[in-house]
C-alpha atoms as one frame of an Amber mdcrd trajectory, in Angstrom:
protein
 -23.883  -2.044   4.604 -19.726  -2.274   4.689 -18.063  -0.328   2.716 -18.352
  -1.467  -1.021 -14.633  -1.101  -1.323 -13.939  -3.361   1.496 -16.840  -5.609
   0.611 -16.020  -9.154  -0.562 -19.405  -9.551  -2.957 -19.151  -8.588  -6.335
 -22.878  -8.686  -7.212 -23.227 -12.411  -7.911 -20.847 -14.303  -5.704 -19.774
 -13.469  -1.974 -17.593 -14.480   1.008 -19.532 -17.002   3.534 -19.171 -14.496
   5.862 -21.453 -11.997   4.291 -24.285 -14.299   4.796 -27.425 -12.657   5.540
 -25.915  -9.563   4.576 -26.240  -9.041   0.973 -28.272 -10.824  -1.524 -25.402
 -13.161  -3.479 -26.440 -16.314  -5.739 -23.103 -17.878  -4.323 -21.627 -18.021
  -1.465 -17.841 -19.324  -1.339 -15.135 -19.611   1.478 -12.808 -18.439  -1.031
  -9.173 -19.796  -1.802  -5.727 -18.259  -0.359  -2.821 -16.895  -2.681  -0.300
 -14.471  -2.828   0.383 -11.994  -5.519   3.045 -13.337  -7.590   3.891 -10.500
 -10.320   5.993  -7.419  -8.768   2.917  -4.993  -9.172  -0.430  -5.466 -10.021
  -3.382  -3.097 -10.724  -6.431  -4.128  -8.320  -9.420  -2.268 -10.338 -13.080
  -1.941  -9.517 -13.998  -4.114 -12.651 -12.429  -7.001 -14.664  -9.576  -5.048
 -17.148 -10.951  -1.543 -15.886 -12.804   1.033 -14.085  -9.821   2.477 -13.365
  -6.818   2.044 -10.225  -8.604   1.128  -6.837  -5.056   0.324  -5.333  -1.676
  -1.502  -5.835  -1.352  -5.355  -4.664   2.320  -5.684  -3.977   4.484  -8.700
  -4.297   4.275 -11.306  -1.868   0.595  -9.798  -0.508  -1.791 -12.044   0.051
  -5.596 -12.246  -1.339  -8.911 -13.985  -0.829  -9.470 -15.430  -4.322 -13.232
 -14.906  -4.537 -14.315 -15.591  -7.871 -11.469 -16.772 -10.311 -11.530 -16.069
 -14.149  -9.662 -16.965 -16.913  -8.393 -13.639 -17.436  -9.478 -12.263 -14.307
 -10.228 -12.833 -10.374 -12.237 -11.222  -8.319 -10.227 -11.240  -4.814 -10.079
  -9.231  -1.387  -6.429  -8.256  -0.232  -5.414  -9.855   2.990  -3.649  -6.308
   4.339  -6.406  -3.627   4.028  -9.357  -6.112   2.977  -9.830  -3.802  -0.817
 -11.470  -5.538  -2.825 -11.762  -5.945  -6.703 -10.022  -7.501  -9.554  -6.916
  -8.214 -10.626  -5.821  -9.958 -13.513  -5.609 -13.843 -12.946  -1.752 -14.406
 -14.009  -0.816 -12.486 -11.208  -2.103 -14.869  -8.365   0.324 -17.630  -7.751
   0.468 -19.787  -4.522   0.489 -18.816  -0.723   3.696 -17.626  -0.294   5.544
 -17.615   3.385   7.346 -14.513   3.602  10.716 -14.269   5.498  11.828 -10.945
   4.756  10.487  -7.646   3.249  11.517  -5.234   0.375  12.799  -1.936   2.742
  14.706   0.035   0.339  12.635   2.205  -1.648  13.060  -0.313  -4.447  15.457
  -3.341  -5.286  15.920  -6.015  -7.959  16.528  -9.404  -8.186  19.329 -11.041
 -10.265  20.302 -14.009 -12.239  23.051 -14.750  -9.991  24.521 -13.668  -6.376
  26.511 -10.784  -8.423  25.271  -7.497  -8.951  26.476  -7.670 -12.754  24.545
 -10.856 -13.343  20.879 -10.236 -15.318  18.005  -8.485 -13.528  14.946 -10.941
 -13.225  12.904  -8.658 -11.188  11.887  -5.066  -9.747  10.983  -5.037  -6.565
   9.140  -2.450  -4.962   8.973  -1.400  -1.051   6.676  -3.466   0.695   7.011
  -6.973  -1.257   7.319  -9.593   0.521   9.624 -12.546   0.043  10.917 -16.065
   1.060  14.447 -16.320   1.576  15.868 -19.731   0.342  19.620 -19.024   0.817
  22.117 -16.812   1.571  25.360 -15.148   0.884  27.359 -12.395   1.916  25.571
  -9.788   0.435  22.542 -11.571  -0.889  19.398 -13.636  -0.182  18.278 -16.273
  -2.620  14.230 -16.201  -3.281  12.410 -17.703  -5.795  12.581 -14.500  -7.987
  16.377 -14.243  -7.755  19.026 -13.134  -5.674  18.097  -9.966  -3.691  20.676
  -7.550  -1.891  20.579  -7.858   1.793  20.689  -3.993   2.519  17.584  -4.261
   0.643  15.585  -6.261   2.880  14.657  -6.305   6.493  13.537  -9.779   8.132
   9.693  -9.472   8.448   9.665  -9.474  12.722  12.161  -6.347  12.576   9.870
  -3.804  12.748  10.655  -0.141  13.151   8.959   2.602  15.634   8.525   5.637
  12.949   6.444   5.609  10.013   8.133   8.990   8.298  11.647   7.207   8.065
   9.802   5.036   5.736   7.886   7.725   4.333  10.576   9.343   3.570  12.660
   7.448   0.862   9.526   7.849  -1.351  10.674  11.708  -1.387  10.552  12.409
  -5.658   8.667   9.114  -6.492   5.906  10.255  -9.080   2.336  11.045  -8.194
  -0.112   8.381  -9.285  -3.910   8.415  -7.980  -4.617   5.337  -6.569  -1.021
   4.209  -6.461   1.405   2.539  -3.135   4.702   1.253  -5.008   8.120   2.941
  -5.745   7.057   3.336  -9.122   3.903   5.927  -8.235   2.096   6.588  -5.149
  -0.758   8.620  -3.701  -1.435  10.800  -0.310  -3.251   8.072   1.189  -1.337
   5.348  -0.356   1.945   6.879   0.708   0.762   6.797   4.809  -0.589   3.091
   4.325   2.713   1.967   3.220   4.850   3.660   6.179   2.189   2.772   8.517
   2.190  -1.343   7.204   5.876  -0.876   7.414   5.710  -0.645  11.047   3.359
  -3.179  11.700   0.516  -0.891  12.005  -2.384  -1.402  10.799  -4.033   1.156
   8.217  -7.243   1.131   5.653  -5.989   2.105   2.138  -7.675   5.621   1.457
  -7.882   9.367   3.243 -11.398   8.838   4.443 -10.808   5.483   6.228  -7.604
   7.000   7.932  -9.507   9.972   8.827 -12.078   7.876  10.137  -9.849   5.047
  11.561  -6.405   6.145  12.800  -5.420   7.746  15.895  -6.943  10.418  17.864
  -8.185  14.022  17.184  -5.571  16.914  17.905  -7.479  20.160  19.446  -5.942
  23.380  18.757  -3.207  21.511  17.205  -0.683  24.684  17.315   2.330  22.246
  16.617   2.225  18.949  15.443   4.297  16.122  16.245   6.705  14.190  13.731
   4.396  11.572  12.291   0.745  13.480  13.014  -1.554  13.114  10.425  -2.844
  16.170   8.792  -6.435  15.799   6.758  -8.386  17.534   3.771 -11.929  16.402
   2.552 -10.156  13.922   0.091  -6.266  14.677   1.078  -3.843  13.675   3.844
   0.011  14.224   4.729   2.376  13.101   7.621   4.133  15.658   9.487   7.785
  15.492   9.290   8.423  17.624  12.099   6.837  20.383  13.829   6.335  22.839
  10.689   6.924  20.825   7.377   4.567  18.252   5.976   5.737  15.301   3.598
   2.636  14.461   1.105   2.092  12.720  -2.413   0.105  15.589  -4.316  -0.968
  16.319  -7.428   0.761  19.919  -7.306   4.234  18.644  -7.011   3.386  15.348
  -9.424   5.929  13.945  -6.909   6.255  12.910  -2.842   6.967  16.353  -1.709
   7.989  18.163   1.631   7.222  21.808   2.879   6.198  23.859   5.244   2.908
  23.316   6.529   2.032  26.715   6.192   2.383  26.827   2.900   0.933  23.390
   2.151  -2.597  24.560   3.639  -2.721  28.121   2.120  -2.002  26.338  -1.629
  -4.627  23.253  -0.715  -6.875  25.985   1.266  -6.814  27.837  -2.216  -7.856
  24.172  -3.983  -9.812  21.869  -4.353  -9.955  20.497  -0.768 -10.279  23.832
   1.244  -9.270  23.777   4.543  -7.941  21.429   7.160 -10.740  18.926   8.495
  -8.200  17.717  11.530  -4.880  16.703  12.890  -4.594  13.085  14.469  -1.861
  11.281  16.655  -1.347   7.573  15.669
């Protein structure tokens, strides 16, 4: 059976694509929507059960079952399925730009002294309605041009984006400017470069790149895996990763990280991969 984390089936309603694969009472094509909250929690159960991942403003989803308080959805970014507050859903957006600063603000006017109407995380997708010399107008408000990149402009180096998260608080299951975990950091950086990337470290270990054998000197951008943890190389000797030891995204010598992590819950390195 398909990994339940990416299964559009909640026990009674399933996507049509799962006919013959799951025993559902009802099948549906679902309906397209976008996330209209700056950040929305995707949960395994309606209203709780922990944080599976965060859905970022503008992220496209398929609504499989809509409820008054919570709806069962599947992200079109990475196929992760779960429950989100129905109030976070809105009409499909056609984004023209994405936030490539660590975080940004949408102002009520094209003036940085005007009231802030929303805070936005790296990766948010917005549609330009107009622009001035310094701001781009969106449905949320006016966003500084320096913080936005056209959707079609993709940088080749995910480490450049990952480095923007240095010091960001560690938060299990999160992938935003206000909190992020190890696999969330890798996924966010990869997606910003236009590279498909699954959400969790075990998926990334199985699906990304090629294994490096006898890797004495990993390159910038190589991934380092432990059972339950992942980091990305900043250079040949320095690891960048979100971790609970620092409770933040930190940069540290790879040898030091391997020694400390090996003595704790994750054990030995399980592999290096080049993407």
